[in-house]
C-alpha positions as CSV (number, residue, x, y, z in Angstrom):
1,M,-0.1,-0.1,-0.1
2,T,1.4,3.4,-0.9
3,G,0.2,7.1,-0.8
4,N,0.2,10.2,0.7
5,R,-1.6,11.4,4.0
6,N,-4.8,12.0,2.0
7,I,-5.1,9.4,-0.6
8,Q,-4.0,5.9,-0.3
9,E,-3.4,3.7,-3.4
10,C,-3.6,0.1,-4.7
11,E,-4.0,-1.6,-7.8
12,V,-7.3,-3.4,-6.9
13,L,-9.7,-2.7,-3.8
14,V,-11.6,-5.7,-3.1
15,V,-14.8,-5.3,-0.7
16,G,-15.9,-8.1,1.4
17,A,-13.6,-10.6,3.0
18,G,-15.6,-13.8,2.7
19,P,-14.5,-16.8,0.8
20,V,-14.8,-15.2,-2.5
21,G,-13.0,-12.0,-1.4
22,L,-10.3,-13.8,0.1
23,A,-9.7,-16.1,-2.8
24,L,-9.8,-13.2,-5.3
25,A,-7.3,-11.1,-3.1
26,G,-5.1,-14.3,-2.5
27,D,-4.9,-15.1,-6.3
28,L,-4.3,-11.5,-7.3
29,G,-1.4,-11.4,-4.9
30,W,-0.2,-14.8,-6.1
31,R,-0.1,-13.2,-9.6
32,G,2.3,-10.4,-8.1
33,R,-0.6,-7.8,-7.9
34,R,-1.2,-5.1,-5.1
35,C,-4.6,-5.6,-3.5
36,L,-6.3,-4.1,-0.6
37,L,-9.0,-6.2,1.0
38,I,-11.5,-4.7,3.4
39,D,-14.3,-6.0,5.5
40,R,-16.7,-4.4,7.8
41,G,-16.6,-7.5,10.4
42,D,-13.6,-9.0,12.3
43,G,-13.4,-12.3,10.0
44,A,-15.0,-14.6,12.7
45,I,-17.6,-17.0,11.5
46,F,-20.2,-18.1,14.0
47,Q,-22.7,-19.4,11.5
48,P,-20.9,-21.2,8.6
49,K,-22.9,-20.8,5.5
50,M,-21.3,-23.5,3.3
51,D,-19.5,-26.6,4.4
52,L,-18.8,-28.2,0.9
53,V,-15.3,-27.2,-1.0
54,G,-16.3,-28.7,-4.4
55,I,-14.0,-30.4,-6.7
56,R,-13.2,-27.6,-8.9
57,T,-12.5,-25.4,-6.0
58,M,-10.1,-28.2,-4.6
59,E,-8.3,-28.0,-8.0
60,F,-7.8,-24.4,-7.5
61,C,-6.5,-25.0,-3.8
62,R,-4.0,-27.5,-5.4
63,R,-2.7,-24.7,-7.6
64,W,-2.4,-22.4,-4.5
65,G,-0.8,-25.0,-2.2
66,L,-3.7,-25.4,0.0
67,V,-4.9,-29.1,-0.4
68,E,-3.0,-30.4,2.8
69,E,-4.4,-27.5,4.8
70,V,-8.0,-28.2,3.8
71,E,-7.4,-32.0,4.3
72,A,-6.1,-31.2,7.9
73,C,-9.1,-29.1,8.9
74,P,-11.0,-30.0,12.0
75,Y,-13.7,-31.8,10.4
76,N,-14.0,-35.6,11.3
77,R,-12.7,-37.1,8.3
78,D,-13.8,-40.6,9.4
79,Y,-17.3,-39.3,9.7
80,P,-19.7,-41.0,7.1
81,Q,-21.5,-38.6,4.5
82,D,-24.7,-40.5,4.0
83,N,-27.9,-38.5,3.1
84,V,-30.9,-39.9,5.2
85,F,-34.5,-39.4,4.9
86,L,-36.8,-39.9,7.9
87,T,-40.0,-39.2,9.7
88,A,-37.8,-38.7,12.8
89,L,-34.6,-40.1,14.1
90,T,-36.4,-42.4,16.5
91,G,-39.1,-43.0,13.8
92,Y,-38.9,-44.4,10.3
93,E,-36.0,-44.2,8.0
94,L,-37.4,-43.7,4.4
95,G,-34.3,-44.0,2.4
96,R,-30.7,-43.5,2.3
97,Q,-27.9,-42.5,0.0
98,P,-24.8,-44.0,1.3
99,M,-21.7,-41.9,0.8
100,P,-18.1,-42.4,1.8
101,S,-16.3,-40.4,4.6
102,M,-13.7,-37.8,3.5
103,R,-11.1,-40.0,4.2
104,A,-12.6,-43.2,2.2
105,E,-13.5,-41.1,-0.7
106,Q,-11.1,-41.2,-3.9
107,P,-10.7,-38.7,-6.5
108,P,-12.6,-39.6,-9.6
109,V,-10.8,-40.3,-12.9
110,A,-11.5,-36.7,-14.2
111,S,-9.6,-35.0,-11.4
112,P,-6.6,-35.1,-9.3
113,Q,-8.8,-33.9,-6.3
114,K,-12.1,-34.6,-4.8
115,R,-14.6,-32.6,-2.9
116,E,-13.8,-32.0,0.7
117,R,-16.0,-31.2,3.9
118,C,-14.4,-28.1,5.2
119,P,-17.3,-25.7,6.6
120,Q,-16.5,-21.9,6.1
121,N,-15.6,-21.5,9.9
122,M,-12.5,-23.8,8.9
123,F,-12.1,-22.8,5.0
124,D,-12.1,-19.0,5.4
125,P,-8.9,-19.0,8.0
126,I,-7.2,-21.3,5.2
127,L,-8.1,-18.8,2.4
128,R,-7.2,-15.8,4.7
129,G,-3.5,-17.2,5.6
130,F,-3.1,-17.8,1.8
131,A,-4.1,-14.1,1.2
132,E,-1.9,-12.9,3.9
133,R,1.2,-14.7,2.7
134,Q,1.0,-12.9,-0.6
135,K,3.5,-9.9,-0.6
136,G,1.2,-7.5,-2.2
137,V,-2.0,-8.1,-0.3
138,E,-3.2,-6.2,2.8
139,L,-6.3,-7.2,4.8
140,R,-8.2,-4.5,6.8
141,Y,-11.2,-5.6,9.0
142,H,-13.3,-3.4,10.6
143,H,-13.3,-1.1,7.6
144,E,-16.5,-0.3,5.6
145,L,-17.0,1.2,2.1
146,R,-19.0,4.4,2.3
147,S,-19.0,5.5,-1.4
148,F,-17.1,5.5,-4.5
149,E,-16.6,7.3,-7.8
150,Q,-15.0,5.9,-11.2
151,D,-13.3,7.8,-13.7
152,R,-11.2,6.8,-16.8
153,D,-8.3,5.8,-15.0
154,G,-9.5,4.4,-11.7
155,V,-11.7,4.5,-8.7
156,N,-11.9,6.8,-5.6
157,A,-13.5,5.0,-2.8
158,V,-14.3,6.5,0.6
159,L,-13.6,4.0,3.4
160,V,-14.2,4.4,7.3
161,D,-12.3,2.7,9.9
162,L,-15.1,1.5,11.9
163,K,-13.0,1.4,15.4
164,T,-11.8,5.1,14.9
165,A,-14.6,6.6,12.7
166,R,-11.8,7.9,10.4
167,E,-12.7,8.3,6.8
168,F,-10.2,8.3,4.2
169,V,-10.0,7.6,0.4
170,V,-8.4,4.9,-1.4
171,R,-7.4,5.3,-5.1
172,S,-7.4,2.1,-7.1
173,R,-7.2,1.1,-10.7
174,Y,-10.2,-1.3,-10.2
175,L,-12.8,-2.2,-7.5
176,V,-14.5,-5.5,-6.9
177,G,-17.5,-6.1,-4.8
178,C,-17.4,-9.4,-3.1
179,D,-19.7,-7.9,-0.3
180,G,-22.8,-10.6,-0.4
181,G,-26.3,-10.6,-1.2
182,H,-27.0,-7.0,0.0
183,S,-23.8,-5.8,-1.8
184,T,-23.3,-2.3,-1.3
185,V,-21.3,-2.1,-4.5
186,R,-24.2,-3.6,-6.8
187,E,-26.7,-1.2,-5.0
188,R,-24.4,2.0,-5.8
189,L,-24.0,0.9,-9.4
190,G,-27.8,0.4,-9.8
191,I,-27.4,-3.0,-11.0
192,A,-30.8,-4.9,-10.9
193,M,-31.0,-8.8,-9.8
194,H,-33.2,-11.1,-11.9
195,G,-34.8,-14.4,-11.1
196,K,-37.4,-16.2,-9.3
197,G,-36.7,-14.2,-6.3
198,V,-37.6,-15.6,-2.7
199,L,-37.9,-19.3,-2.4
200,T,-38.0,-19.6,1.3
201,H,-37.6,-17.9,4.5
202,T,-35.2,-20.1,6.3
203,T,-33.9,-20.5,10.0
204,N,-30.4,-21.9,10.6
205,V,-29.5,-23.2,14.1
206,I,-26.1,-24.3,15.2
207,F,-26.3,-26.5,18.3
208,R,-24.2,-28.7,20.5
209,C,-25.2,-32.2,21.5
210,D,-22.2,-34.1,22.4
211,N,-24.0,-37.8,22.2
212,F,-26.5,-36.9,19.3
213,N,-26.2,-40.2,17.4
214,E,-26.4,-42.0,20.6
215,L,-30.0,-40.9,21.2
216,H,-31.3,-42.9,18.3
217,D,-31.1,-46.2,16.4
218,K,-30.3,-45.0,12.7
219,A,-26.8,-45.4,11.3
220,P,-24.9,-41.9,11.4
221,G,-25.3,-39.6,8.3
222,Y,-24.2,-36.3,7.3
223,R,-27.5,-34.9,6.3
224,Y,-30.8,-36.1,8.2
225,M,-33.8,-34.9,6.0
226,F,-37.0,-34.8,7.8
227,V,-40.5,-35.3,6.0
228,G,-44.0,-35.0,7.8
229,P,-47.2,-34.9,6.5
230,E,-46.8,-31.5,5.3
231,G,-43.8,-32.4,3.4
232,T,-40.0,-31.9,4.0
233,Y,-39.9,-29.3,6.8
234,G,-36.3,-29.4,8.0
235,T,-32.7,-30.9,8.0
236,I,-30.0,-31.5,10.5
237,V,-26.4,-31.6,9.1
238,A,-23.2,-32.8,10.8
239,I,-21.4,-29.5,10.8
240,N,-18.0,-30.8,12.1
241,G,-18.7,-34.5,12.2
242,R,-18.7,-34.6,15.9
243,A,-20.7,-32.5,18.5
244,H,-21.8,-29.5,16.4
245,W,-24.8,-29.5,14.3
246,R,-26.8,-27.4,12.0
247,M,-30.5,-27.5,11.9
248,S,-32.6,-25.7,9.1
249,I,-36.2,-24.9,9.5
250,I,-36.9,-24.7,5.7
251,G,-40.0,-22.5,5.8
252,S,-41.9,-21.0,3.1
253,A,-41.7,-18.0,0.5
254,E,-44.8,-16.4,1.9
255,Q,-44.4,-16.3,5.6
256,R,-41.3,-15.1,7.7
257,H,-41.5,-16.4,11.2
258,R,-38.9,-15.4,14.0
259,Y,-38.7,-18.5,16.1
260,D,-37.7,-18.2,19.7
261,D,-35.6,-20.7,21.7
262,A,-38.5,-22.9,22.8
263,E,-39.8,-23.2,19.3
264,I,-36.5,-24.0,18.0
265,K,-36.1,-26.8,20.6
266,A,-39.5,-28.0,19.9
267,F,-38.5,-28.5,16.0
268,A,-35.1,-30.2,17.2
269,Q,-37.1,-32.5,19.4
270,R,-39.8,-33.2,16.5
271,M,-36.7,-34.3,14.3
272,M,-35.2,-36.4,17.0
273,G,-38.7,-38.0,17.9
274,K,-38.3,-37.4,21.7
275,P,-36.9,-34.7,23.9
276,F,-33.2,-34.3,24.3
277,D,-30.7,-31.5,25.7
278,L,-29.2,-29.3,23.2
279,E,-27.2,-26.1,23.5
280,I,-28.1,-23.5,21.0
281,L,-24.9,-21.7,19.9
282,S,-26.2,-19.4,17.2
283,V,-29.3,-18.6,15.1
284,L,-29.4,-17.3,11.5
285,R,-32.6,-16.1,9.8
286,W,-32.0,-15.8,6.2
287,T,-34.0,-15.8,3.0
288,R,-33.2,-18.4,0.2
289,S,-33.4,-16.9,-3.3
290,E,-32.7,-17.4,-6.9
291,L,-31.3,-14.1,-8.4
292,V,-28.7,-13.3,-10.9
293,A,-27.3,-10.0,-11.7
294,E,-28.3,-8.3,-15.0
295,R,-24.6,-7.6,-15.5
296,Y,-21.3,-8.2,-13.6
297,H,-19.4,-5.0,-14.1
298,D,-19.6,-1.2,-14.8
299,G,-16.5,0.4,-15.9
300,R,-13.8,-0.4,-13.6
301,V,-16.2,-1.9,-11.0
302,F,-16.8,-5.5,-10.8
303,L,-18.9,-8.0,-8.6
304,A,-18.3,-11.6,-7.8
305,G,-19.9,-14.3,-5.5
306,D,-23.2,-13.6,-3.7
307,A,-23.0,-10.0,-4.9
308,C,-24.0,-11.0,-8.4
309,H,-25.8,-14.3,-7.9
310,L,-27.7,-15.8,-5.2
311,T,-28.9,-19.4,-5.1
312,S,-30.5,-22.1,-2.8
313,P,-27.7,-24.1,-1.1
314,T,-29.3,-27.4,-2.2
315,G,-26.5,-28.3,-4.5
316,G,-23.5,-26.8,-2.8
317,L,-22.5,-24.4,-5.5
318,G,-23.0,-20.9,-4.3
319,M,-19.5,-20.3,-2.7
320,N,-17.8,-22.6,-5.2
321,T,-19.5,-20.6,-8.0
322,G,-18.2,-17.4,-6.4
323,I,-14.6,-18.9,-6.3
324,G,-14.7,-19.6,-9.9
325,D,-15.7,-16.0,-10.5
326,A,-12.7,-15.0,-8.7
327,V,-10.4,-17.1,-10.6
328,D,-11.8,-16.0,-14.0
329,L,-11.5,-12.4,-13.0
330,S,-8.1,-12.4,-11.2
331,W,-6.1,-13.2,-14.2
332,K,-8.0,-10.5,-16.5
333,L,-7.3,-7.8,-14.0
334,A,-3.8,-9.0,-13.7
335,A,-3.5,-8.9,-17.5
336,A,-4.9,-5.4,-17.5
337,L,-2.5,-3.9,-15.1
338,E,0.3,-5.6,-16.8
339,G,-0.8,-4.0,-20.1
340,W,-1.4,-6.6,-22.2
341,A,-5.3,-7.0,-22.0
342,G,-7.2,-5.9,-25.1
343,P,-10.6,-4.2,-24.5
344,A,-12.7,-7.5,-24.9
345,L,-10.8,-9.2,-22.0
346,L,-12.4,-7.6,-19.0
347,S,-15.9,-7.4,-20.7
348,S,-15.4,-11.2,-21.3
349,Y,-16.1,-11.7,-17.5
350,D,-19.8,-11.2,-17.7
351,L,-20.3,-13.2,-20.8
352,E,-18.4,-16.1,-19.2
353,R,-19.6,-16.2,-15.6
354,K,-23.2,-15.0,-15.8
355,P,-24.4,-18.0,-17.7
356,V,-22.7,-20.4,-15.1
357,A,-24.6,-18.6,-12.4
358,E,-27.8,-18.8,-14.3
359,R,-27.2,-22.7,-14.8
360,I,-26.3,-23.2,-11.1
361,T,-29.4,-21.4,-9.8
362,R,-31.7,-23.5,-12.1
363,F,-30.1,-26.5,-11.0
364,S,-30.1,-25.6,-7.1
365,T,-33.6,-24.4,-7.2
366,G,-34.6,-27.8,-9.1
367,N,-33.1,-29.8,-6.0
368,L,-35.1,-27.6,-3.5
369,Q,-38.2,-28.4,-5.5
370,I,-37.7,-32.1,-5.5
371,M,-37.2,-32.0,-1.8
372,K,-40.2,-29.8,-1.0
373,Q,-42.7,-31.5,-3.4
374,V,-42.1,-34.8,-2.3
375,P,-45.4,-36.9,-2.4
376,T,-46.2,-37.2,1.2
377,S,-49.3,-38.3,2.9
378,P,-51.0,-37.7,6.3
379,D,-50.3,-41.4,7.1
380,I,-46.5,-41.3,6.7
381,A,-45.8,-41.8,10.4
382,E,-48.4,-44.3,11.1
383,D,-47.7,-47.9,11.8
384,S,-50.2,-49.1,9.0
385,A,-50.2,-50.5,5.5
386,A,-51.1,-46.9,4.4
387,G,-48.2,-45.3,6.3
388,A,-45.8,-48.0,5.0
389,A,-47.1,-47.3,1.4
390,A,-46.6,-43.6,1.8
391,R,-43.0,-44.0,3.3
392,C,-42.1,-46.3,0.6
393,K,-43.4,-43.8,-2.0
394,V,-41.4,-40.8,-0.4
395,G,-38.2,-42.7,0.2
396,E,-38.1,-43.7,-3.5
397,A,-38.9,-40.1,-4.8
398,L,-36.1,-38.5,-2.7
399,V,-33.4,-41.3,-3.4
400,A,-34.1,-41.1,-7.2
401,G,-34.9,-37.4,-7.5
402,L,-31.8,-36.2,-5.3
403,K,-28.9,-38.4,-7.0
404,R,-28.5,-35.5,-9.3
405,E,-27.6,-33.4,-6.2
406,W,-25.3,-35.8,-4.7
407,F,-23.4,-36.9,-7.7
408,S,-23.4,-33.5,-9.7
409,L,-19.9,-33.7,-10.9
410,N,-20.7,-31.9,-14.5
411,M,-22.1,-29.0,-12.4
412,H,-18.6,-28.4,-10.9
413,L,-16.3,-29.3,-14.0
414,G,-18.6,-29.0,-16.9
415,N,-19.0,-25.2,-16.9
416,R,-18.2,-24.2,-20.5
417,Y,-17.7,-20.6,-21.6
418,M,-20.1,-20.9,-24.8
419,D,-19.9,-17.6,-26.3
420,S,-16.9,-16.0,-25.1
421,P,-15.2,-13.3,-27.3
422,I,-11.7,-14.5,-26.1
423,C,-12.2,-18.2,-27.4
424,I,-11.9,-19.4,-30.9
425,Y,-14.8,-21.9,-31.6
426,P,-14.9,-24.2,-34.5
427,G,-18.0,-24.7,-36.6
428,G,-19.9,-27.9,-36.7
429,E,-21.1,-28.6,-33.1
430,S,-24.7,-29.4,-32.7
431,R,-26.6,-26.9,-30.9
432,E,-28.8,-29.5,-29.4
433,A,-25.9,-31.6,-28.2
434,I,-24.4,-28.8,-26.7
435,V,-27.4,-27.7,-24.7
436,A,-28.1,-31.3,-23.7
437,E,-24.4,-31.8,-22.6
438,Y,-24.5,-28.5,-20.5
439,E,-27.6,-29.3,-18.9
440,D,-26.8,-32.7,-17.7
441,A,-25.8,-32.3,-14.1
442,V,-24.2,-35.8,-13.4
443,N,-22.1,-36.8,-16.6
444,Y,-19.1,-34.8,-17.1
445,R,-17.1,-35.7,-20.4
446,P,-13.6,-34.4,-20.4
447,T,-12.9,-32.6,-23.7
448,S,-10.4,-29.9,-24.8
449,R,-13.2,-28.0,-27.0
450,P,-12.7,-24.2,-26.7
451,G,-14.5,-22.7,-23.5
452,C,-14.1,-26.1,-21.5
453,R,-12.0,-26.9,-18.5
454,A,-8.8,-28.4,-20.0
455,P,-8.8,-32.1,-19.1
456,H,-6.9,-33.7,-16.2
457,V,-4.4,-36.5,-17.3
458,W,-1.6,-37.9,-15.1
459,L,1.9,-37.3,-16.5
460,A,4.7,-39.6,-16.4
461,D,6.4,-37.5,-13.6
462,G,3.5,-37.8,-11.2
463,R,2.0,-34.5,-12.0
464,S,-1.5,-33.8,-13.4
465,T,-1.8,-31.7,-16.6
466,L,-3.8,-29.3,-14.5
467,D,-0.4,-28.5,-12.5
468,L,0.8,-26.9,-15.7
469,F,-1.8,-24.2,-15.8
470,G,-2.4,-21.1,-13.8
471,R,0.4,-18.6,-14.0
472,G,0.1,-17.5,-17.7
473,F,-1.1,-19.2,-20.9
474,V,0.2,-22.4,-21.8
475,L,0.4,-24.0,-25.4
476,L,0.3,-27.7,-25.2
477,D,2.3,-29.3,-28.1
478,L,1.3,-33.2,-28.3
479,G,2.8,-33.8,-31.7
480,T,4.9,-36.8,-32.2
481,T,7.8,-34.8,-33.7
482,T,9.3,-31.3,-32.8
483,D,9.2,-28.5,-35.1
484,D,9.9,-24.9,-35.1
485,A,6.4,-23.8,-33.6
486,Q,7.9,-23.5,-30.4
487,M,10.3,-20.9,-31.1
488,V,7.8,-19.1,-33.2
489,V,5.1,-19.0,-30.5
490,E,7.4,-17.9,-27.9
491,Q,8.7,-15.0,-29.9
492,T,5.2,-14.0,-31.0
493,A,4.1,-14.2,-27.3
494,R,7.0,-11.7,-26.2
495,E,5.9,-9.3,-28.9
496,F,2.3,-9.3,-27.5
497,G,3.9,-9.0,-23.9
498,V,1.9,-12.2,-23.1
499,P,3.1,-14.8,-20.5
500,L,3.1,-17.9,-22.4
501,E,4.9,-21.2,-21.9
502,V,5.0,-23.9,-24.5
503,V,5.1,-27.5,-23.3
504,H,5.8,-30.5,-25.5
505,L,4.6,-33.8,-24.3
506,L,4.7,-37.1,-26.1
507,D,2.0,-39.2,-24.5
508,P,-0.6,-41.3,-26.5
509,A,-3.0,-41.0,-23.4
510,L,-2.5,-37.4,-23.5
511,R,-3.2,-36.9,-27.2
512,L,-6.3,-39.1,-26.9
513,A,-7.6,-37.1,-24.1
514,Y,-6.9,-33.6,-25.9
515,E,-8.0,-34.7,-29.1
516,M,-5.9,-32.4,-31.2
517,R,-2.0,-31.6,-31.3
518,Y,-1.9,-27.9,-30.1
519,I,-4.2,-26.7,-27.3
520,L,-3.9,-23.2,-25.9
521,V,-4.9,-23.0,-22.3
522,R,-5.6,-19.8,-20.5
523,P,-4.4,-18.9,-16.8
524,D,-7.7,-20.1,-15.5
525,G,-7.4,-23.5,-17.0
526,H,-9.9,-23.2,-19.7
527,V,-9.3,-23.9,-23.2
528,A,-8.9,-20.7,-25.7
529,W,-8.3,-22.6,-28.9
530,R,-7.2,-25.9,-30.3
531,G,-6.2,-27.3,-33.6
532,D,-3.6,-29.4,-35.5
533,S,-1.7,-26.6,-36.9
534,I,-0.7,-23.1,-35.7
535,A,1.9,-21.1,-37.8
536,D,-0.7,-19.5,-40.0
537,E,-3.1,-18.5,-37.2
538,L,-0.7,-17.7,-34.5
539,R,-1.1,-13.9,-34.4
540,S,-5.0,-13.8,-34.6
541,I,-5.1,-16.7,-32.0
542,L,-3.3,-14.7,-29.5
543,S,-5.2,-11.6,-30.4
544,V,-8.5,-13.1,-29.7
545,A,-7.2,-14.9,-26.4
546,T,-6.0,-11.5,-25.1
547,G,-9.2,-9.6,-26.0
548,N,-7.8,-7.6,-28.8
549,L,-9.9,-9.1,-31.5
550,K,-13.3,-10.8,-31.5
551,G,-13.3,-14.8,-31.4
552,T,-14.8,-16.7,-34.1
553,S,-17.9,-18.0,-32.5
554,H,-20.3,-20.8,-33.4
555,E,-23.9,-19.9,-33.2
556,T,-24.9,-18.4,-30.1
557,V,-26.3,-20.8,-27.7
558,S,-28.9,-19.4,-25.4
559,L,-28.9,-21.8,-22.2
């Protein structure tokens, strides 16, 4: 941080130090940029809003050297992750989706990593440590954004130190609002949110009960989902795999009710099926919504995470999508600061990330609807033939309907940038096939098609191909013979001022997975271009990939 007594300066001002803001600041610092991150709070997490670090986020953690820290978090890695549907814990079990513990689960073939259970109160400190270790990053808690104005060259933001009430101005080249669903940055930009709006008014309760699983006869589970005559009304989740639990009273879109401690305990006892002692640690009343911002930036001011998309947590995609926003935006901001970004590079952020948010919000709301619209019956808890039939119907519906949530690999790895101005798309792809593959939540098909995440393949030296990507562009040359392309490519990249490394690999498995000889991979790990020859197109390829020319696109696909 530099500046005189009146105006302080930085390259990027990030507002909001949740997981998305921490990841963005950390990645900017990892790229050698100077960043100031502020938050009005103190960084303490009393109500973890997420507990799943998705597989794509874990691939980014691998890039940042954080995998061991995530795996060493206090969550009980031996605790089973089953999803269980019940009338009550001492009542009837309606169905169960068995899932392995974090220690027992193995990475899928498509990735060197796997999802991890690491709630926000454990994950945020890991990201905070990552950000704080970057030389150019400064974190300031108890600081609030009051206002900002942008001009042609930068942004002047008025901040206040909440401990001293001192106001001061920070001059930055760019400002990013990672300040949540009630984003001050978004509101001051006048950016509207669109979508289905309010889905439920829900109450989350963190409680402690040391012997919780000893109070009933069911096999332990990660998430217990409770169904009564009125339908699915609540869940209890193992928030640390030991004594801490999160109960959610789902509620409705129409009514907002402020439950007192007696009512909360009554819900917990209904879920258990009998009275038991619990210690209420914290209560969070929140609104579940499906909303996406109409645009993600205005000039030099950008939005990321919940500031530009709000989704039901039924799918574990909210925070993970926000981390994806941060990774996409970070390398583009760095490119602009380093001077090699063309005018289309920063504007591509909206075009790439907004369709992803629209996809995950539709998917997550669909999971909620499956859960809430289960075909229940007044007889569901009765010891009768009608009750048994009702329980069988409900259990089958939930187990079958929610498999897409439990096994949603394609939602995490299959986000393809479909109409980006910085990708070069070939013709000939079927519109119907693209839509069908994109909407499939479960079946991920690795491919090196432009806009897709570059596939993972294990290399002979034990690395993943994903370990090659991150800092700058990488041109994979998978040909069986070497030629002069490497020298030409590197010389042209130097002329453009673009960080680019040519990696020549001779591996039949790699060529099979990547399908063509040359693949240009962006710093975020997505494919910008592929082909079997490069010499005649090199300058135009780099011009498009850096935002200096519009890409050659197939028919725009509306998803």
